[in-house]
N, C-alpha and C positions, 0 to 999 in steps of 0.2 A: 154510428156505433152508439148504443144506448147503455147507460149505467143502470143495471138492474137493481142496485141497492137503493135507487131513488124511486122505484115503483110504488112503495107504500106512500111516499110523499105525493106522488101524482094522483093516486087513487083516493087517498084519505086526507086531503088538505083541509085544515080547519077553516071554518067560515070566518070571514073578516071580523065579525063581532067578537070572536073568541081570541083574536090575536092580541098578545100583550105588547102594546106600543112602548117605545122607550126614547129617552134622550141619550145620545152618545157623544163622546168627544170626537170620534172619527167614525164615519161610515164609509165603507168601500163597496162600490157597486161593480160586480164583475168577479169572475172566479178562475181566470186563467193564470198564467205565470205572473202577469203584472199584478193582478189583484191579490194573489196569495203572497207574493213577495212583499207587497206593501203591508199586508196584514202581519206578516212575520216581524218586519221591522217596527211597525207601530206597536205590536203587542210587547216586544222586548223593551220598548220605550215606556211601558206602562200606560199606554193610551187607551187600553181596553177596547180595541176596535171591534166593530160589528161588520160582518161581510155578508152582503146579499148575493148569493151565488146564482140566483135566477132559476126559473122553472121553464126549461126549453126556450130561454131567451135567445133571440137571434136565430131560432130554429135548431139550436144544438143543445145538448145536455149540459148540466153544470160542469164547468171545466173548460168550456169554450171550444175553439177550433182544435185544440189538442185531442179532444175526445173523438175526432173524426180521422185522426192520424194513427196508422198502425205502428210503424217502427220509427223511433226517433234515435238517430245515430250521431247527431251533432250537438247534443246538450252535454256540457262538461260534467265529468264525474261518473259517467256510465259507459265505460270502454266497450262493453259488449252490446250496447244499445239498450233501449227500453221502449215499451209501447207507450203511445200517447196516454192511454187510460191509466197505466201504472204510474207514469210521471205525475199526472193530475192527482191521483190518489195520494202520492207521497207529499205533494205540495199541500194538499188539504190536511193531511195528518200533522204536518209540521206547523201549519197555521193554528190548529187546535191545540197542539202541544204547548204553545206559548200563551194560550188563553183567548184566542180569537173566538168570538161567538159567530157561528155560521148559520145563516137562515136561508132555507131553500124556498125563497119567495122571489118574485120579480118586482122590481121597482118600475112603475109605469108612468109616474108623474113626479115632478119636483117643483119647488118654488124657491128660487135663489135670490129673490128680491130683497129679502131681509134675513137677519140672523135671530135665532138659529135657523138653519136651512130646514126645509120641510120636504119629506119624501113620503109618497103614498104607494102602498103595495097593490098588486093586481087584484082586482075585485073590490077594492076599497079606495078608489081614487077620486071620489066626488068631493065637493066642498063641504058636504055634510059629514064626511068621514075624517076621523082624527089621523094625522100623519105621524110618522116617526120624525125625530128631529136630530140635528147634529151641529157641532161647531165647525167641523171641517169635513169636506166631502172629497173622496178620491174616486174619479170615474175611470174604470178599467174594463169597459164593456166590449172592447175589441171591435173587429170588423168582419163581417160575414162574406165569404167568397161568393160571387155570383155564379149561378149555374144555369144551364139551359133547360134542364128537366127533360132531356131526350129519352126516348125509349131505351130501357136497359140501364139507365143511370143508377137507379137504386140498387140493382143487383150487383153492379160492377164498381161501385164507388169504393175506393181503397182496395180494389182488386184489379187495378190497372188504370183507374181513373183518379185524378187528383186536381187540386187547384193551386198547387205550390210546387213548381219545378225545383226550386232551391231546397225545399224540405225533403222531397221524395225522389228526385231525379236520379240519385246515386244508388237507389235500392236495387238489389240483385235482379228483380223481375224486369227492370228496364235496361239493364246493361247489355250492350251489343244487340239491341232489338230496335226495330222501327217504331217510332213514336209520332204522334200527331198533336199539335198545339192548335187550339181554337182561339182566334182573336186577330185583330188587325192594328193594334196600337203598339206603343213602345214596349209594353209589358210582354206582349206576344213575341216580338222580335228578340227581346232580351232573354226570355225563357227558352225560346227555341235555340238561340245561340249557346246558352248554358248547357242545354241537354245534349248538344253535339259532343260534349266531353265523354258521354257515356253511351249514347245511342249509336246504332249502326247507321241510321238515317232519321232525319226529322222532317215532317211535313207541317206546313202552316196552312190551316184552312181559313181563308179570308172570305167573308160573305159578299164583299164587293169586289170591284176590279182594280182596286188600289188600296195601299196601306193608309191608315190614319196616323201612323207613326211618323216621327221626325225623319227627315231625309237621310240623315247619317245612319240611323238605326235600320231603316228600310233597306238602304243600300247594302249594309253589312249582312243582313239576312239573305237578300236576293243573291249576293255574290258568294255566299258560303257554299263550299262544295258538298257539304253534308245536309243542306237544307233545300227542300223543294216547296215552292209556294203554290198552293192550289187556289187560284183566283175564282171568285164568284161561286164559292162552294159552301154548302151547309152540311154539317154532320148531323144526321137525323136519328141515328140509332147506334147503340153500343151492343156488340154481340160477343159471345165467348163460349167456353166449354162448361159453364156452370160455376167454375171456381176462379177463372181468370179471363180477362179480356183477350180476345184473339183478333178481332177486326171491327171496323166501323162501317156504317153505310153512309155514303156521300150522295148528296143531291146537287145537281147543277142548278144554280139560282135562275138561270135563263131558260134552259130547255126542260127542267124538272126531271131529267133522266137521273137514274140512280146507279151506283156501282159500289162494290165492296173494296175496302182498302185494308190489307193485312197490317195490323199494328198491335203491339203489346202494351201500349200506354197511350192514354188520352189526357191532356192537360188543358184545363180551362185557364185562359188568360184574358178574361173579359171584365176584370175589375172586382172591387170589393165595395160593400156597403157598410160604412161606419155605423155602429149601433148607438145612435144618438137621438132617436126620435123621442124618447122619454124626457129629454131635456127641454123640449118645446122651444128650441131656438134661443135659449137664454145664455148660451155660451157661444163665443165667436168660433166660426168654422171657416175653412178655406173653401174654394170653389167646388171641391168634390165632397164636402161634408165632413172632413176630418177636423177634430178639435185643434185649435191653434194654441200653442203654449209659448211662453217666453223662451227664446233660444237658450239652450243649456240648462233649462229648469223645467219643472212640471206645472208652473203657474199658468192658469187660464186668465181670462179677462175679468173674472169675478174673484175678488180676494177671498181666500179660504176654500176655493175649489181647485182641485188639482187633477191632471189627466195623465194616464200611464198606459203603456201598451199600444196595441194596434189601432185603438180609437184615435190616436194622435200621430201614428206613424204609418205613412203610406209608402215608405222607401224600403225598409228592411223587413218588417213583418215576420220576425223570427222569435221563437220562444225565449231565447237568451237575451235578446234586446228588450223584449217585453219585461222580463224579470228585472233587468237593470233599471228600466224606467220606473218600475214599481218601487224599487228601493229609493229612487230619487223622490218620488211622490210622497213616500212616508216621511223621509227626512225633511222635505219642504213643509209638510203638514205639521210635523213636530215643532219646527222653528216658528211657524205661524202661530200655533197654539201657545208657545212660550211667550211670544211677543204680545199676544192677546191677553194672557194672564197678567203680564207685567203692566200693561196699560190699565187693566181693570183694577189692579192693586193700587196703582198711582192715582187713579180716579177716586177710589174709595178713601185714600188717605189725603185727598185734597190737593195732590200735586199736579193734577191735570185740570 
C-alpha cells in the first residue's frame, strides 16, 4: 500500500547539495509506532527531535509495516478498528503537533565511533559529503517480513495474503475459512496453531520432509486436529477472483507435480529481516541480526544510542509493543542527555 501524499517527495527530491544539514539533540531513524512514539515523548520534553521517516526504506512507504496492513483491530483507543495507513497518519500528525521535524529522507550510513554521532542521507553518504549530527540517536527502523515473491503475491497482498497471523488472523475474511501457512520453523508452527482459533482448517506447507521447529512445537502442530502438514511442498502461485485470494498452486518438491488448494488466506512465516544494514555493524546484534538492548531498557552497546520497536524485538512484533518501546527509548535518551549536560557543566566549572 502506497501513500500518495509522498509522491511529490519521490519525484521531486532535492539534490543532496541543496539539503540543509543540522545538528540535533535527538535524531530518530524510523517512522512506525516506535519512532513516532519516541518523537512525541522527546518533543514534549523539549528535545526538539528530528525524525527521518525514510524513502521506501526496507521496501515500504514511510510508516513502516503498518502501511501494508489494511485493518488494525487490536490497537487500544480504536474500538471500531482503524486502517494501518490511518493509524500511521495519526501518529505522524501527533509527532508534528508537538514540534517534531519530520524529514522524508533515508539514512544510509552512520558513524557512531565518536560524538556527536554522524548520519548521512541517501545520495550523500561518501566521506566527502557533510553529515547530519546528533547527541543521541534512537534507532526505530523495524524489521521487514520476508516474502517469497510468488506469482500473484502483489495482487493479493493484504487481500488474503499476510506475514502476521497475530495481526491479521482474526479478520473476517479468514474466519471459518481454510488457510495455509508457509514455513517450517517455530514461527510457522506457532502461527498455524494460533490460526486454528479462527480458521476452519489450517495447512502448513513445508518445503522439506521435516520441520526445523523444536520438537515440542512440531509435535503440537502435527497432532492438532485442525492442522494438516504438507511435507515437501512449495506454494508457487496465489490465485483469486481479482479482489480476494481463493486458492494457491502447490508443487511437490520431489515430483514437481502441481495441484490447487482452496484457501482464503496465505500467511508467510519465514522470518523477518531487521533493518540494520545502514548501521554498518557498529551496534551489537544477536545471531539473527536484531539489535541487542540492555534488559528492561532501550540502551545499546554504544552510549547515547537507543533502539526501539521491531528492530530489537523478534518476539512480539506488534504495533502496541513497538509504541511502548519507543516511549522507553525517548525517556532513556532524555535521561542520557540530562547526564551529559550535567557532566559538561561540571567540566566547564572545573569540578571534573
